[in-house]
N, C-alpha and C positions, 0 to 999 in steps of 0.2 A: 208495356213500354210506351212512353209518351213521345210519339214521332212528330207531332205538330201541335199548334195552338197551346204551347206551354211557354209561359212568359211572353206570349204575343197573341194577337187576336186570330190570325188566319192560319191556314194549313192544317185544319183539324184532322188528326189521325192518331189512333190508339191501337196498339197491338196487344191482344189478349191471348195468353198461352195456357193450355191445360194439357199436360203430357206432350204428345206429338201434335195435338190439334192447335191450329193458329187461326185467329179471327181478327180482322181489322174492323174497327168501328170508325167509319168515315175514311176518306182518302182525298184530302182537299189541297187546293192550290195555295201556296204562300203568296201574299200580296203585301206591298209596302215598300221598304227600302230595297235598293238593288242587291244588297248583301243577303237580305231575306229571300228575295225572289230567285237568287242564284241557287237556292236549295231545290227548286223545281227541276233544275237541269242535272243535278247530281244523281248518283246511284241511290236506289232505295236502301234505307238502313236495314231492311229485312228482304230476304230473297222472295220475290213474288211467287215463285214456283212452289214454295212451302206453305202458302196461305190457303186455308180451306174455304173461307167465306168472307164477304164484306157485308157489314150491316150499315146501311146509310141512313143518317138521321133526316137529311133533307137535301134539296137540289142545289142550294147556293154553291157557287163554284169554290169557295174557300172550304167546303166540306166534300165536294164531289169531283173537283177539277183535275185530279191526277188519276182517276180511274182508267182512262184510256192508256196512260203510260204504264199503269200496273199490268194491263193486258199485254201491252207491247213487250214487256220484260218477262213474260212467261206465266202470268196468272191464268188459270183455266177454270176457276170456280164460278159461283153465282154472286151477283150483287142483290141483296135483299132490301127492298124499299117499298113504301106504300104505292098504290096505283097512281096517285096524283104525282108523286115524285118521279116515278118511272116515266110518265107522260111528259113532264117538264124536262127531264134529262134528254128526251128524244130530240129536243131542239137546243138545249143549253150546251151539251157537250160538243156537238158538231160546230156550234157557233164559237165556242171557246177555241177549238182547233183552227177554225177559219181566221179568227183574230190573231192567233199565234203565227200562222203562215204569213198573214199580211204584214204584221209588225216586224217579223224577222226579215221579210223581203225589203222593207224600208231600212232596217238596220244594216243589212248587208250592203246596200248601196253606199251608205256612209263608211262602212268598214273597208270596202274596196277603194274608196277615195283616199283612205288613210293607210292603205297598203296592208290591212289586217285580214286574216283568214275569215271566211264566212262561218256563220253559226247555223245550227239546225233548230227548227221549232221543237218544242217538247213533244208534240204530236200534231198530226194533221187532221183536217176535217174528215177525211176518209177513214183514218184510224179510229176516230171517235165514233163514227157511224158503225164501224165493224163490231164494237163491243156492246151495242144497245140490245142485241138479242139475248145477252147474258144477264139482263136485269129482270129479276123475278118479283112480282108484286105480292105483298103480304098484307093482311088486314090488321087493323088495330085490335088490340086485346086478344090476340090468338097466339098461343105458344107454337113455335116451330123449332125443329132441330137445325142448328147452324153448323155444327161440327160434332164429332164424337164427344159426348160428355158435356156439350155446351148447348143449352136451349135459350131462346130469346122470345120476347114479345114487345110490340110497339105500343106506345101510349101517345095520344094526341098532345103535341107540345104547344100548339096555339101560336107558333111563330110565323108560319106561312102555309100556303096550300100544301098539304101532304107532309108537313113536318112531324117528327116523332122524337120522343125520348125512348131509349132502349133499355129494357130490363133484361138482365142476363142471370142465369143460374148455372153454376159450375158444379157438376155432380161429384160426389165423393163417396168412396166405398165404406168409410168408417165414421163419417160424421154428417151433419146436415149440410146441404148444398150451400156454397158461398153465393150470395146474391149481390149483384152490382146494378147500379142505375146510372146510365150516361144521359145527362139531361139533354144533350144536343143544344141547339139554340132555343131558348124559351120565348114565349110570347108576352107582349105587353098586355095587361088586362083591359086596356081601353081601346082595343082595336075594333074596327067596324066589321071586319070580315071573318073574325075568328073568336071563338070562346077562349076562356082562360086555360092555361096548361094544367093537365092532370098527370098523375104518376102515383106509384105505390109508396107506402111507407114501410118502415121496418127492414130496410136493406142493410147489408154489411158495409158497403162502400157506395158513396155518391160522388160521381165525377161531374162537376157542375161548371157551367159557363159563368164568367165573371166580367163580362164586357163593360157593364156600367157600375162596377163596384166603386163605392165612394162617391157616386154622383146621384143625388136625389132630384127627381123631377116632380113638379106639381101635377096632380091628377088633372088630366084634360079630357073631358068628354068629347065624343065625336063632333057635336055641334060647336063646342068651343074651338076645336081644332080647325074646323072649316072657317070660322070667323077670323082666326089668325091668318089662315091662308089667304082669304079674301083681302084682308088688310095689307098683307105683304105685296100682293099683286097690284093692288090699287096704288100703293106708294111707288112701287117700281115702275109701273107703266106710266105713271104721272110724270116721270122724268123724261119721257120721250124716246126711250130706247127699248131694247128687248130684255127678256128675262130668260136666262139659261138655268135649267134645273137638272143637275146630274142625278140620275135615278138608277137604282138597281132595276134591271129589266124585269125581274120576277118579284112580285109582291108590292114593292114600293111604287112602281109605275101604275099598277092596277088600283092601289089605294088612292093615289092622287087622281087618277081618272074618275074614280067613283065620287070622290069629294068634289071635283070640278063639275061633274054632272049634277050633283045635288045643288051646288051653288048656282049653276046656270039655270036649272029649272026654277029656282026661287028668285031669279032676277038679281042675284047678289054678286055676280061676277063682273068685273070691269070689262068693257068691250075689248076683245082681243081674239086673235086666232091662235089656237093651241095645236102644236105639232108633236106627235109622238115619233121621234126619229130614232128608231131602233128596231131592226127586223126581228131581233129576238124578243123584244117587248111585245111586238105585234103578235107574233106566234104564241107567246105565253098568254097574252090576253085571250086568245081564242081558246086555250086550254082552261083558263079561269072561267070563261063563259060555259064551258062544258060541265064544270063542277059548281055552277053558281047556286044550285039548290042547297049546297053545304056552307055557303059563304055569308052567314049572318044577315046584315042589312041588305045585301044584294040578292038574297034568295027571293025568287018569285018575280024579279024584274026581268023584262025581256032583253034590254040592252043596258046593263048596269055600268058598262065601261066605255060607252060610246056616245058622249054628249054631242049635240049637233055642231058645235064649233070646234070639234077635235078632228084633226086630219092625221091619218096613219101614213107615215112616210116609208116608201118601199126602197126604191133603187138609189144608187149613189148620186146620180144626177139630180134627183129631187132633193136629196139631202144638201147638196152643194148650193142649190138655188135658195135655200133658206138663208145662206150667208149674204144674200143681196138685200134681205129685208132689213131696213134701218130702224124700224120702230113697230111696236104693237104686237110682237110675236112672243109667245111663251113656248119655249122649246124644251121638251123633256127628252133627254138623250142619255144613253148608257155610256160609261159605267158610273156607278154611284160614288166612287172615290176618285173619279176623273183619271183612272189609270189606263184606260184603253177605250177603243171604240170611237163613235162619231162625236161624242161630247167634247173631245179634245179639239176637233176642228171648230166647233162652235165657240169654245173658250178662246181659241186663237183669234177669232174674228170679233169677239166682244169684250174681252178683258181690258183692252186698251181704250175702250170708249166709256167716258165718265157717265154717260146717260144710261148705260146698261147695268144690269144686276145679275149676279150669280147667286142663286138661292140654293143653299145646301140643306138637304132634308134627311140626312142619315149620318151614321157614325163614320168618321174619317180616321183611318188607322195611321199611326205614326209613319212618316216617310212617304205617304201618298201625296199626289198633287193636291187633292182636296184638303188634306191637313195643312199643307204648306200655304194654300190660299187662306184657310181659316185662321192660321197663326199670324197673318198680316204681312206676308211677303210683298215687297215692292215690285218684284219682277220674277218671272218664272221662265223655264225653258219648256217649250212644247214642240215635239217633233224636230228637235235640234235647233229651234229658233228662239231667240230671246223675245219675250213679250212683256212690256211694261203693264202694270196693273193700275188702272184708273177706275174700273168698274166698282160698284158697291158689292161687297161680299157679305151676304146675310146667311144666318143659320136659323132655320125653323126646326127646333128640336122637339117636335111633337108627333113625329111619324115613326119613332123608333119601334122596330119590331121586337126589341129586347126589353125585359123588365129593368127598372132602375135598381139602385142599391137596396131600397126598402122592399121592392118586389122580390129580389133575390133572397133576402133574408127571410121573407115570408114564405116563399116556395120551399126553401130548404127546411124551415121549421115545420112545415106541414108534412115533411117526409119522416119526421121523428117516430121512433128512435132510429138513428143511423148508428149502427153498433160499433163500427171499426174506425172509419175515417171519412172525412169530407175532403175531396181533392178539387182544388180550384184551378181551372184552365181557361183558355179562350179569353184572355184579358191581358192588358199591359200591366207591368209590375206594380205600379202605383195603385191600380184598380184592385188587383188581387190582394195586395197588402191591406188596403182599407176594408175589404170585405172580410178577410180573415180576422182582423181585429174585432169587427162588429159581431161576427159569429161567436167568437170566444166570450164576448161580453154578454150577448143577448140571449143565447140559447142555453138553458140549464142542461147540464150533463153533456155538453158538446164534446164529441170525440176529437181525436187529432184532426187538425186542419193542415193539409199538406199543399205545398206550392211547387210542383215539379218544373224543372228546366227541360229543354229539348234533350231527348235521349235518356232521361231518367227512367228507372224501373221501380216498380212497387211489388214486393212479394206478397201474395195473398195466402200466407202459410200459417196464420194464426199466431204470429209473434205478439208478445205482450203489448208492444207499442209499434204500430205500423210506421215504417221509415222508408224514405226514398233513397235509392242508390244512384249516384250520378253515372251517366254514361259518357261515351266519347263526345266531346263538344262538337256541335255541328256548325257553329258560327265562330269565325276567327276572333271576334271581339264581343264581349258580353253585351254591349249596348247596340249591336248591329241590327237588332230587330226593330229599333226605332230609326229615326233619321240617321244616316251614316255618312261616311266621308264623301260619297257620291253627291248627296244632297248639299253638304257643306261646300264642295268644290263648285257645283253648279251655282250656288248662291254667291260664292266669291267671284266667279267670272262675271256674273250679272252686275255685282256691285262695282267691280273694276271698270266695266264698260260704262256704267252710269257715271262714275266719278270722272273718267277721262272725257266723256262727251259733255259732261256738265261743267268742266273747268272753264274759267272765263276767257282764256286766250290760248294761242298756240304754245307760248312759252310755259304756261302752267301745265299744259298737257305733257309736254316733253319732260318737265321736271318730275311730274308724278310717275311717268313711265320709267325714268331714270332711277327713282327711289325703289321702285318695285324690282327692277333688274338688279340693283345692288343687293337687295335682300336675298335674291335667288342665286347670286353669283357662286356661293359656296355649297349650294344644294346638289346632291347627286343627280346627274342627268341634266343639269342646267347648261 
């Protein structure tokens, strides 16, 4: 059953059943529109008490972020992950719980003012810490029993530190075992810190991410990527403002620190002070340093992620002081899609300044603040306040940890023969459609290419043509995984405010307000 990342990018979670045995592959947090994030608060579509094991592909929150909730609702099994993933989760899951507590506290202040009842966080920092002892590390390339009749092994996916694709065998008494391969998130072949993704061929079913389906990127070697970064920073700082870079605290932050260090050592970085303003990124960097012997170009370097002009920001007061800096600062802050954390404060203080730049360096899912900025919004709401956008919004799409369209086709082709079906997940509808068309065209003997929706099931029973059975819809509207009515309503309020304030005189303002009131006069609740 496809419990997440189906028709959308986030919330990765798949339920695999064999007899009475139940295994989850990933258990991730939904991110994006409010309609999509609301799924994080609902009941699990499967009773956690009936699940035997969780197999975790990697530590990113959209793959791991609901594990504490799973335990809170009765799960008592193990979470199987690589050693590096286990170590990263020791700081990532408590941090996620802390952010939820903080944001719910802020939200409840506004709800009290509106006379609305308070809400609870999905889980707390303490609850996240309580489940860490149930994470068991497993090695790459080693089979282990996940549940009765289900065995698994991990392959290095090359996506980030500790990431894995998961190969699974379902035992059968009267025929050969059914073999499945869950790609997890795959790595881009031009990364500095990781080698390319590996995985077996000849499986029955391949469940594959499609994040960048339909989008081809030029091959960019690490040296070319650093030159592009240097040019972006030189242009941005030349305007006399700051540069805010929303980063994923794990992997993207360390990649940027490494490249900034290489540029600084070569004298190719414009004069600036660089601030890593994310406690999680700081702790994650310490873990990366522990594993640096496995990290490609960083192997053998004593301090690969700590160039001389980088400052690690710890407490909240130090973070707030950054907002007093008017120019010459490069601020790396989480989160990468601008959905939570300290980056929202830095955006609030810099988006309205024409001399500042926001440099996006990763995928921005539909409905996220990062995507809204990228799509050219004139104003946004941050922490309940309207902010006009005058800053430059730039996208440097050379740091993706995912393969592009051609890389996905290549990786899937290398898994041939895939005997029964290719299942495309972890992508927006347009991306999945584009990749499905190309696979049917480019791969000789391509089996069925399936595109599940949330809640769909796939029977692994040897039917002539594998087909998906729809489940109970989990979203009220089919398009709610993308920008939803909440996004449209926020945009409308901002546009109305701009129109009223921008009217030439009092009479024009009153006339505009009168027309809007007249339009709403017959609406329910008006």
